[in-house]
Steps between C-alpha positions, in 0.01 A plus 500: 500500500519792258838659455624817347741507206797464735359182659418678827143477638268784396455776759148387595580130518579348839758235567401186688668638814308829472171309462583300815575824688167648387320193635687541830396869515138404433514263797599790726205717398149495651282200416236718329748633239425443135784500252493573131778550250620817673822541689758754605849426374784603727804576287852629547775621274792256496862613500514450122196737466249232398159500667443190712174389664562369851138423594150497358244582769138400434230762550235400753146609420242485778146565384289719728144618474492878536234459770752302709760774464256780595432350843 
């Protein structure tokens, strides 16, 4: 995995644990979801003021024909 100058993972890079959590989240979403490379990162500020990601939530995309929605 890519790392920043300090050896820490880059901000956009997920750890193995975060990837596993994303897969678990995907399993909880509707079967007709499609997933791309988009996600919402949930972050907090640690006591030492560094920003820490606690979860990466995949974005579910469900394709709909506008005719289906208009009904």
